[in-house]
mmCIF entry with sequence, helices, sheets and N, C-alpha, C, O atoms, coordinates in Angstrom:
data_MODEL
# 
_entry.id   MODEL 
# 
_entity.id                         1 
_entity.type                       polymer 
_entity.pdbx_number_of_molecules   1 
# 
_entity_poly.entity_id                      1 
_entity_poly.type                           'polypeptide(L)' 
_entity_poly.nstd_linkage                   no 
_entity_poly.nstd_monomer                   no 
_entity_poly.pdbx_seq_one_letter_code       MTGHKYEKKLKDKNNQLNRMNFFSHIEITYYLCFSNKKNNL 
_entity_poly.pdbx_seq_one_letter_code_can   MTGHKYEKKLKDKNNQLNRMNFFSHIEITYYLCFSNKKNNL 
_entity_poly.pdbx_strand_id                 A 
# 
loop_
_entity_poly_seq.entity_id 
_entity_poly_seq.num 
_entity_poly_seq.mon_id 
_entity_poly_seq.hetero 
1 1  MET n 
1 2  THR n 
1 3  GLY n 
1 4  HIS n 
1 5  LYS n 
1 6  TYR n 
1 7  GLU n 
1 8  LYS n 
1 9  LYS n 
1 10 LEU n 
1 11 LYS n 
1 12 ASP n 
1 13 LYS n 
1 14 ASN n 
1 15 ASN n 
1 16 GLN n 
1 17 LEU n 
1 18 ASN n 
1 19 ARG n 
1 20 MET n 
1 21 ASN n 
1 22 PHE n 
1 23 PHE n 
1 24 SER n 
1 25 HIS n 
1 26 ILE n 
1 27 GLU n 
1 28 ILE n 
1 29 THR n 
1 30 TYR n 
1 31 TYR n 
1 32 LEU n 
1 33 CYS n 
1 34 PHE n 
1 35 SER n 
1 36 ASN n 
1 37 LYS n 
1 38 LYS n 
1 39 ASN n 
1 40 ASN n 
1 41 LEU n 
# 
_struct_asym.id          A 
_struct_asym.entity_id   1 
# 
_struct_conf.conf_type_id            HELX_P 
_struct_conf.id                      HELX_P1 
_struct_conf.pdbx_PDB_helix_id       AA1 
_struct_conf.beg_label_comp_id       THR 
_struct_conf.beg_label_asym_id       A 
_struct_conf.beg_label_seq_id        2 
_struct_conf.pdbx_beg_PDB_ins_code   ? 
_struct_conf.end_label_comp_id       ASN 
_struct_conf.end_label_asym_id       A 
_struct_conf.end_label_seq_id        40 
_struct_conf.pdbx_end_PDB_ins_code   ? 
_struct_conf.beg_auth_comp_id        THR 
_struct_conf.beg_auth_asym_id        A 
_struct_conf.beg_auth_seq_id         2 
_struct_conf.end_auth_comp_id        ASN 
_struct_conf.end_auth_asym_id        A 
_struct_conf.end_auth_seq_id         40 
_struct_conf.pdbx_PDB_helix_class    1 
_struct_conf.details                 ? 
_struct_conf.pdbx_PDB_helix_length   39 
# 
_struct_conf_type.id          HELX_P 
_struct_conf_type.criteria    ? 
_struct_conf_type.reference   ? 
# 
loop_
_atom_site.group_PDB 
_atom_site.id 
_atom_site.type_symbol 
_atom_site.label_atom_id 
_atom_site.label_alt_id 
_atom_site.label_comp_id 
_atom_site.label_asym_id 
_atom_site.label_entity_id 
_atom_site.label_seq_id 
_atom_site.pdbx_PDB_ins_code 
_atom_site.Cartn_x 
_atom_site.Cartn_y 
_atom_site.Cartn_z 
_atom_site.occupancy 
_atom_site.B_iso_or_equiv 
_atom_site.pdbx_formal_charge 
_atom_site.auth_seq_id 
_atom_site.auth_comp_id 
_atom_site.auth_asym_id 
_atom_site.auth_atom_id 
_atom_site.pdbx_PDB_model_num 
ATOM 1   N N  . MET A 1 1  ? 0.787  -1.224 0.021   1.00 0.00 ? 1  MET A N  1 
ATOM 2   C CA . MET A 1 1  ? -0.005 0.008  -0.015  1.00 0.00 ? 1  MET A CA 1 
ATOM 3   C C  . MET A 1 1  ? 0.862  1.233  0.047   1.00 0.00 ? 1  MET A C  1 
ATOM 4   O O  . MET A 1 1  ? 0.604  2.187  -0.687  1.00 0.00 ? 1  MET A O  1 
ATOM 5   N N  . THR A 1 2  ? 1.882  1.262  0.887   1.00 0.00 ? 2  THR A N  1 
ATOM 6   C CA . THR A 1 2  ? 2.731  2.409  0.959   1.00 0.00 ? 2  THR A CA 1 
ATOM 7   C C  . THR A 1 2  ? 3.486  2.597  -0.325  1.00 0.00 ? 2  THR A C  1 
ATOM 8   O O  . THR A 1 2  ? 3.721  3.714  -0.789  1.00 0.00 ? 2  THR A O  1 
ATOM 9   N N  . GLY A 1 3  ? 3.889  1.382  -0.929  1.00 0.00 ? 3  GLY A N  1 
ATOM 10  C CA . GLY A 1 3  ? 4.668  1.436  -2.188  1.00 0.00 ? 3  GLY A CA 1 
ATOM 11  C C  . GLY A 1 3  ? 3.865  2.129  -3.261  1.00 0.00 ? 3  GLY A C  1 
ATOM 12  O O  . GLY A 1 3  ? 4.390  2.918  -4.046  1.00 0.00 ? 3  GLY A O  1 
ATOM 13  N N  . HIS A 1 4  ? 2.555  1.815  -3.283  1.00 0.00 ? 4  HIS A N  1 
ATOM 14  C CA . HIS A 1 4  ? 1.647  2.433  -4.268  1.00 0.00 ? 4  HIS A CA 1 
ATOM 15  C C  . HIS A 1 4  ? 1.596  3.888  -4.151  1.00 0.00 ? 4  HIS A C  1 
ATOM 16  O O  . HIS A 1 4  ? 1.690  4.651  -5.112  1.00 0.00 ? 4  HIS A O  1 
ATOM 17  N N  . LYS A 1 5  ? 1.435  4.259  -2.870  1.00 0.00 ? 5  LYS A N  1 
ATOM 18  C CA . LYS A 1 5  ? 1.428  5.807  -2.545  1.00 0.00 ? 5  LYS A CA 1 
ATOM 19  C C  . LYS A 1 5  ? 2.657  6.437  -3.019  1.00 0.00 ? 5  LYS A C  1 
ATOM 20  O O  . LYS A 1 5  ? 2.598  7.466  -3.693  1.00 0.00 ? 5  LYS A O  1 
ATOM 21  N N  . TYR A 1 6  ? 3.801  5.870  -2.702  1.00 0.00 ? 6  TYR A N  1 
ATOM 22  C CA . TYR A 1 6  ? 5.058  6.438  -3.132  1.00 0.00 ? 6  TYR A CA 1 
ATOM 23  C C  . TYR A 1 6  ? 5.187  6.562  -4.618  1.00 0.00 ? 6  TYR A C  1 
ATOM 24  O O  . TYR A 1 6  ? 5.711  7.537  -5.157  1.00 0.00 ? 6  TYR A O  1 
ATOM 25  N N  . GLU A 1 7  ? 4.683  5.521  -5.268  1.00 0.00 ? 7  GLU A N  1 
ATOM 26  C CA . GLU A 1 7  ? 4.791  5.524  -6.754  1.00 0.00 ? 7  GLU A CA 1 
ATOM 27  C C  . GLU A 1 7  ? 3.968  6.674  -7.329  1.00 0.00 ? 7  GLU A C  1 
ATOM 28  O O  . GLU A 1 7  ? 4.379  7.346  -8.275  1.00 0.00 ? 7  GLU A O  1 
ATOM 29  N N  . LYS A 1 8  ? 2.785  6.883  -6.725  1.00 0.00 ? 8  LYS A N  1 
ATOM 30  C CA . LYS A 1 8  ? 1.941  7.940  -7.167  1.00 0.00 ? 8  LYS A CA 1 
ATOM 31  C C  . LYS A 1 8  ? 2.582  9.285  -6.968  1.00 0.00 ? 8  LYS A C  1 
ATOM 32  O O  . LYS A 1 8  ? 2.443  10.181 -7.801  1.00 0.00 ? 8  LYS A O  1 
ATOM 33  N N  . LYS A 1 9  ? 3.311  9.433  -5.827  1.00 0.00 ? 9  LYS A N  1 
ATOM 34  C CA . LYS A 1 9  ? 3.923  10.687 -5.500  1.00 0.00 ? 9  LYS A CA 1 
ATOM 35  C C  . LYS A 1 9  ? 5.014  10.933 -6.547  1.00 0.00 ? 9  LYS A C  1 
ATOM 36  O O  . LYS A 1 9  ? 5.203  12.062 -7.001  1.00 0.00 ? 9  LYS A O  1 
ATOM 37  N N  . LEU A 1 10 ? 5.726  9.874  -6.923  1.00 0.00 ? 10 LEU A N  1 
ATOM 38  C CA . LEU A 1 10 ? 6.808  10.085 -7.936  1.00 0.00 ? 10 LEU A CA 1 
ATOM 39  C C  . LEU A 1 10 ? 6.183  10.473 -9.272  1.00 0.00 ? 10 LEU A C  1 
ATOM 40  O O  . LEU A 1 10 ? 6.697  11.344 -9.974  1.00 0.00 ? 10 LEU A O  1 
ATOM 41  N N  . LYS A 1 11 ? 5.072  9.824  -9.622  1.00 0.00 ? 11 LYS A N  1 
ATOM 42  C CA . LYS A 1 11 ? 4.390  10.110 -10.866 1.00 0.00 ? 11 LYS A CA 1 
ATOM 43  C C  . LYS A 1 11 ? 3.900  11.572 -10.901 1.00 0.00 ? 11 LYS A C  1 
ATOM 44  O O  . LYS A 1 11 ? 3.983  12.238 -11.933 1.00 0.00 ? 11 LYS A O  1 
ATOM 45  N N  . ASP A 1 12 ? 3.403  12.042 -9.787  1.00 0.00 ? 12 ASP A N  1 
ATOM 46  C CA . ASP A 1 12 ? 2.956  13.455 -9.747  1.00 0.00 ? 12 ASP A CA 1 
ATOM 47  C C  . ASP A 1 12 ? 4.085  14.380 -9.866  1.00 0.00 ? 12 ASP A C  1 
ATOM 48  O O  . ASP A 1 12 ? 4.015  15.405 -10.544 1.00 0.00 ? 12 ASP A O  1 
ATOM 49  N N  . LYS A 1 13 ? 5.191  14.002 -9.168  1.00 0.00 ? 13 LYS A N  1 
ATOM 50  C CA . LYS A 1 13 ? 6.429  14.877 -9.280  1.00 0.00 ? 13 LYS A CA 1 
ATOM 51  C C  . LYS A 1 13 ? 6.925  14.891 -10.706 1.00 0.00 ? 13 LYS A C  1 
ATOM 52  O O  . LYS A 1 13 ? 7.343  15.948 -11.177 1.00 0.00 ? 13 LYS A O  1 
ATOM 53  N N  . ASN A 1 14 ? 6.905  13.809 -11.405 1.00 0.00 ? 14 ASN A N  1 
ATOM 54  C CA . ASN A 1 14 ? 7.342  13.765 -12.819 1.00 0.00 ? 14 ASN A CA 1 
ATOM 55  C C  . ASN A 1 14 ? 6.435  14.635 -13.701 1.00 0.00 ? 14 ASN A C  1 
ATOM 56  O O  . ASN A 1 14 ? 6.897  15.370 -14.574 1.00 0.00 ? 14 ASN A O  1 
ATOM 57  N N  . ASN A 1 15 ? 5.146  14.521 -13.440 1.00 0.00 ? 15 ASN A N  1 
ATOM 58  C CA . ASN A 1 15 ? 4.178  15.313 -14.178 1.00 0.00 ? 15 ASN A CA 1 
ATOM 59  C C  . ASN A 1 15 ? 4.451  16.839 -13.980 1.00 0.00 ? 15 ASN A C  1 
ATOM 60  O O  . ASN A 1 15 ? 4.334  17.641 -14.907 1.00 0.00 ? 15 ASN A O  1 
ATOM 61  N N  . GLN A 1 16 ? 4.805  17.175 -12.772 1.00 0.00 ? 16 GLN A N  1 
ATOM 62  C CA . GLN A 1 16 ? 5.059  18.511 -12.404 1.00 0.00 ? 16 GLN A CA 1 
ATOM 63  C C  . GLN A 1 16 ? 6.287  19.046 -13.155 1.00 0.00 ? 16 GLN A C  1 
ATOM 64  O O  . GLN A 1 16 ? 6.281  20.149 -13.701 1.00 0.00 ? 16 GLN A O  1 
ATOM 65  N N  . LEU A 1 17 ? 7.321  18.230 -13.158 1.00 0.00 ? 17 LEU A N  1 
ATOM 66  C CA . LEU A 1 17 ? 8.566  18.581 -13.777 1.00 0.00 ? 17 LEU A CA 1 
ATOM 67  C C  . LEU A 1 17 ? 8.362  18.663 -15.324 1.00 0.00 ? 17 LEU A C  1 
ATOM 68  O O  . LEU A 1 17 ? 8.855  19.594 -15.963 1.00 0.00 ? 17 LEU A O  1 
ATOM 69  N N  . ASN A 1 18 ? 7.642  17.695 -15.905 1.00 0.00 ? 18 ASN A N  1 
ATOM 70  C CA . ASN A 1 18 ? 7.299  17.755 -17.308 1.00 0.00 ? 18 ASN A CA 1 
ATOM 71  C C  . ASN A 1 18 ? 6.559  19.019 -17.675 1.00 0.00 ? 18 ASN A C  1 
ATOM 72  O O  . ASN A 1 18 ? 6.839  19.624 -18.710 1.00 0.00 ? 18 ASN A O  1 
ATOM 73  N N  . ARG A 1 19 ? 5.630  19.424 -16.853 1.00 0.00 ? 19 ARG A N  1 
ATOM 74  C CA . ARG A 1 19 ? 4.810  20.629 -17.116 1.00 0.00 ? 19 ARG A CA 1 
ATOM 75  C C  . ARG A 1 19 ? 5.772  21.842 -17.113 1.00 0.00 ? 19 ARG A C  1 
ATOM 76  O O  . ARG A 1 19 ? 5.720  22.686 -18.008 1.00 0.00 ? 19 ARG A O  1 
ATOM 77  N N  . MET A 1 20 ? 6.632  21.909 -16.108 1.00 0.00 ? 20 MET A N  1 
ATOM 78  C CA . MET A 1 20 ? 7.574  23.031 -16.033 1.00 0.00 ? 20 MET A CA 1 
ATOM 79  C C  . MET A 1 20 ? 8.465  23.081 -17.245 1.00 0.00 ? 20 MET A C  1 
ATOM 80  O O  . MET A 1 20 ? 8.668  24.134 -17.848 1.00 0.00 ? 20 MET A O  1 
ATOM 81  N N  . ASN A 1 21 ? 9.002  21.911 -17.599 1.00 0.00 ? 21 ASN A N  1 
ATOM 82  C CA . ASN A 1 21 ? 9.864  21.840 -18.792 1.00 0.00 ? 21 ASN A CA 1 
ATOM 83  C C  . ASN A 1 21 ? 9.137  22.286 -20.061 1.00 0.00 ? 21 ASN A C  1 
ATOM 84  O O  . ASN A 1 21 ? 9.694  22.979 -20.911 1.00 0.00 ? 21 ASN A O  1 
ATOM 85  N N  . PHE A 1 22 ? 7.859  21.860 -20.160 1.00 0.00 ? 22 PHE A N  1 
ATOM 86  C CA . PHE A 1 22 ? 7.030  22.240 -21.291 1.00 0.00 ? 22 PHE A CA 1 
ATOM 87  C C  . PHE A 1 22 ? 6.831  23.759 -21.405 1.00 0.00 ? 22 PHE A C  1 
ATOM 88  O O  . PHE A 1 22 ? 6.918  24.342 -22.485 1.00 0.00 ? 22 PHE A O  1 
ATOM 89  N N  . PHE A 1 23 ? 6.561  24.370 -20.248 1.00 0.00 ? 23 PHE A N  1 
ATOM 90  C CA . PHE A 1 23 ? 6.321  25.778 -20.229 1.00 0.00 ? 23 PHE A CA 1 
ATOM 91  C C  . PHE A 1 23 ? 7.616  26.554 -20.479 1.00 0.00 ? 23 PHE A C  1 
ATOM 92  O O  . PHE A 1 23 ? 7.599  27.552 -21.199 1.00 0.00 ? 23 PHE A O  1 
ATOM 93  N N  . SER A 1 24 ? 8.692  26.133 -19.922 1.00 0.00 ? 24 SER A N  1 
ATOM 94  C CA . SER A 1 24 ? 9.950  26.856 -20.157 1.00 0.00 ? 24 SER A CA 1 
ATOM 95  C C  . SER A 1 24 ? 10.366 26.709 -21.639 1.00 0.00 ? 24 SER A C  1 
ATOM 96  O O  . SER A 1 24 ? 10.978 27.615 -22.206 1.00 0.00 ? 24 SER A O  1 
ATOM 97  N N  . HIS A 1 25 ? 10.031 25.572 -22.250 1.00 0.00 ? 25 HIS A N  1 
ATOM 98  C CA . HIS A 1 25 ? 10.301 25.357 -23.620 1.00 0.00 ? 25 HIS A CA 1 
ATOM 99  C C  . HIS A 1 25 ? 9.542  26.311 -24.489 1.00 0.00 ? 25 HIS A C  1 
ATOM 100 O O  . HIS A 1 25 ? 10.094 26.863 -25.441 1.00 0.00 ? 25 HIS A O  1 
ATOM 101 N N  . ILE A 1 26 ? 8.232  26.524 -24.168 1.00 0.00 ? 26 ILE A N  1 
ATOM 102 C CA . ILE A 1 26 ? 7.409  27.389 -24.895 1.00 0.00 ? 26 ILE A CA 1 
ATOM 103 C C  . ILE A 1 26 ? 7.923  28.863 -24.765 1.00 0.00 ? 26 ILE A C  1 
ATOM 104 O O  . ILE A 1 26 ? 7.924  29.639 -25.720 1.00 0.00 ? 26 ILE A O  1 
ATOM 105 N N  . GLU A 1 27 ? 8.344  29.177 -23.554 1.00 0.00 ? 27 GLU A N  1 
ATOM 106 C CA . GLU A 1 27 ? 8.837  30.491 -23.227 1.00 0.00 ? 27 GLU A CA 1 
ATOM 107 C C  . GLU A 1 27 ? 10.099 30.758 -24.067 1.00 0.00 ? 27 GLU A C  1 
ATOM 108 O O  . GLU A 1 27 ? 10.237 31.821 -24.671 1.00 0.00 ? 27 GLU A O  1 
ATOM 109 N N  . ILE A 1 28 ? 10.960 29.835 -24.094 1.00 0.00 ? 28 ILE A N  1 
ATOM 110 C CA . ILE A 1 28 ? 12.242 29.984 -24.905 1.00 0.00 ? 28 ILE A CA 1 
ATOM 111 C C  . ILE A 1 28 ? 11.966 30.090 -26.362 1.00 0.00 ? 28 ILE A C  1 
ATOM 112 O O  . ILE A 1 28 ? 12.576 30.896 -27.066 1.00 0.00 ? 28 ILE A O  1 
ATOM 113 N N  . THR A 1 29 ? 11.016 29.254 -26.843 1.00 0.00 ? 29 THR A N  1 
ATOM 114 C CA . THR A 1 29 ? 10.674 29.329 -28.335 1.00 0.00 ? 29 THR A CA 1 
ATOM 115 C C  . THR A 1 29 ? 10.083 30.664 -28.631 1.00 0.00 ? 29 THR A C  1 
ATOM 116 O O  . THR A 1 29 ? 10.466 31.326 -29.596 1.00 0.00 ? 29 THR A O  1 
ATOM 117 N N  . TYR A 1 30 ? 9.114  31.083 -27.779 1.00 0.00 ? 30 TYR A N  1 
ATOM 118 C CA . TYR A 1 30 ? 8.498  32.374 -28.032 1.00 0.00 ? 30 TYR A CA 1 
ATOM 119 C C  . TYR A 1 30 ? 9.490  33.550 -27.972 1.00 0.00 ? 30 TYR A C  1 
ATOM 120 O O  . TYR A 1 30 ? 9.443  34.495 -28.759 1.00 0.00 ? 30 TYR A O  1 
ATOM 121 N N  . TYR A 1 31 ? 10.384 33.428 -26.991 1.00 0.00 ? 31 TYR A N  1 
ATOM 122 C CA . TYR A 1 31 ? 11.406 34.456 -26.835 1.00 0.00 ? 31 TYR A CA 1 
ATOM 123 C C  . TYR A 1 31 ? 12.278 34.545 -28.133 1.00 0.00 ? 31 TYR A C  1 
ATOM 124 O O  . TYR A 1 31 ? 12.535 35.627 -28.661 1.00 0.00 ? 31 TYR A O  1 
ATOM 125 N N  . LEU A 1 32 ? 12.734 33.298 -28.633 1.00 0.00 ? 32 LEU A N  1 
ATOM 126 C CA . LEU A 1 32 ? 13.542 33.298 -29.802 1.00 0.00 ? 32 LEU A CA 1 
ATOM 127 C C  . LEU A 1 32 ? 12.850 33.880 -31.010 1.00 0.00 ? 32 LEU A C  1 
ATOM 128 O O  . LEU A 1 32 ? 13.429 34.659 -31.767 1.00 0.00 ? 32 LEU A O  1 
ATOM 129 N N  . CYS A 1 33 ? 11.578 33.482 -31.180 1.00 0.00 ? 33 CYS A N  1 
ATOM 130 C CA . CYS A 1 33 ? 10.759 33.998 -32.282 1.00 0.00 ? 33 CYS A CA 1 
ATOM 131 C C  . CYS A 1 33 ? 10.637 35.450 -32.222 1.00 0.00 ? 33 CYS A C  1 
ATOM 132 O O  . CYS A 1 33 ? 10.795 36.136 -33.232 1.00 0.00 ? 33 CYS A O  1 
ATOM 133 N N  . PHE A 1 34 ? 10.347 35.971 -31.020 1.00 0.00 ? 34 PHE A N  1 
ATOM 134 C CA . PHE A 1 34 ? 10.122 37.411 -30.807 1.00 0.00 ? 34 PHE A CA 1 
ATOM 135 C C  . PHE A 1 34 ? 11.438 38.230 -31.056 1.00 0.00 ? 34 PHE A C  1 
ATOM 136 O O  . PHE A 1 34 ? 11.387 39.307 -31.650 1.00 0.00 ? 34 PHE A O  1 
ATOM 137 N N  . SER A 1 35 ? 12.589 37.716 -30.605 1.00 0.00 ? 35 SER A N  1 
ATOM 138 C CA . SER A 1 35 ? 13.819 38.474 -30.828 1.00 0.00 ? 35 SER A CA 1 
ATOM 139 C C  . SER A 1 35 ? 14.230 38.436 -32.308 1.00 0.00 ? 35 SER A C  1 
ATOM 140 O O  . SER A 1 35 ? 14.876 39.351 -32.818 1.00 0.00 ? 35 SER A O  1 
ATOM 141 N N  . ASN A 1 36 ? 13.826 37.327 -32.988 1.00 0.00 ? 36 ASN A N  1 
ATOM 142 C CA . ASN A 1 36 ? 14.120 37.232 -34.364 1.00 0.00 ? 36 ASN A CA 1 
ATOM 143 C C  . ASN A 1 36 ? 13.335 38.274 -35.170 1.00 0.00 ? 36 ASN A C  1 
ATOM 144 O O  . ASN A 1 36 ? 13.865 38.906 -36.083 1.00 0.00 ? 36 ASN A O  1 
ATOM 145 N N  . LYS A 1 37 ? 12.036 38.435 -34.799 1.00 0.00 ? 37 LYS A N  1 
ATOM 146 C CA . LYS A 1 37 ? 11.153 39.388 -35.447 1.00 0.00 ? 37 LYS A CA 1 
ATOM 147 C C  . LYS A 1 37 ? 11.717 40.764 -35.239 1.00 0.00 ? 37 LYS A C  1 
ATOM 148 O O  . LYS A 1 37 ? 11.735 41.579 -36.162 1.00 0.00 ? 37 LYS A O  1 
ATOM 149 N N  . LYS A 1 38 ? 12.209 41.053 -33.955 1.00 0.00 ? 38 LYS A N  1 
ATOM 150 C CA . LYS A 1 38 ? 12.666 42.349 -33.682 1.00 0.00 ? 38 LYS A CA 1 
ATOM 151 C C  . LYS A 1 38 ? 13.886 42.678 -34.553 1.00 0.00 ? 38 LYS A C  1 
ATOM 152 O O  . LYS A 1 38 ? 14.057 43.817 -34.987 1.00 0.00 ? 38 LYS A O  1 
ATOM 153 N N  . ASN A 1 39 ? 14.726 41.675 -34.802 1.00 0.00 ? 39 ASN A N  1 
ATOM 154 C CA . ASN A 1 39 ? 15.938 41.874 -35.595 1.00 0.00 ? 39 ASN A CA 1 
ATOM 155 C C  . ASN A 1 39 ? 15.584 42.107 -37.039 1.00 0.00 ? 39 ASN A C  1 
ATOM 156 O O  . ASN A 1 39 ? 16.324 42.782 -37.755 1.00 0.00 ? 39 ASN A O  1 
ATOM 157 N N  . ASN A 1 40 ? 14.497 41.579 -37.474 1.00 0.00 ? 40 ASN A N  1 
ATOM 158 C CA . ASN A 1 40 ? 14.096 41.689 -38.875 1.00 0.00 ? 40 ASN A CA 1 
ATOM 159 C C  . ASN A 1 40 ? 13.529 43.053 -39.203 1.00 0.00 ? 40 ASN A C  1 
ATOM 160 O O  . ASN A 1 40 ? 13.545 43.466 -40.363 1.00 0.00 ? 40 ASN A O  1 
ATOM 161 N N  . LEU A 1 41 ? 13.025 43.767 -38.197 1.00 0.00 ? 41 LEU A N  1 
ATOM 162 C CA . LEU A 1 41 ? 12.394 45.032 -38.438 1.00 0.00 ? 41 LEU A CA 1 
ATOM 163 C C  . LEU A 1 41 ? 13.398 46.083 -38.847 1.00 0.00 ? 41 LEU A C  1 
ATOM 164 O O  . LEU A 1 41 ? 13.026 47.230 -39.093 1.00 0.00 ? 41 LEU A O  1 
# 
């Protein structure tokens, strides 16, 4: 029972990390696109 609880905790932590990585990836992509547009003007 405790093992299952621990597993769920790990899964949740991984989901959280993945979400953070996903958003930072979007942020970086957006920033790169934006700075490229600024350079083109």
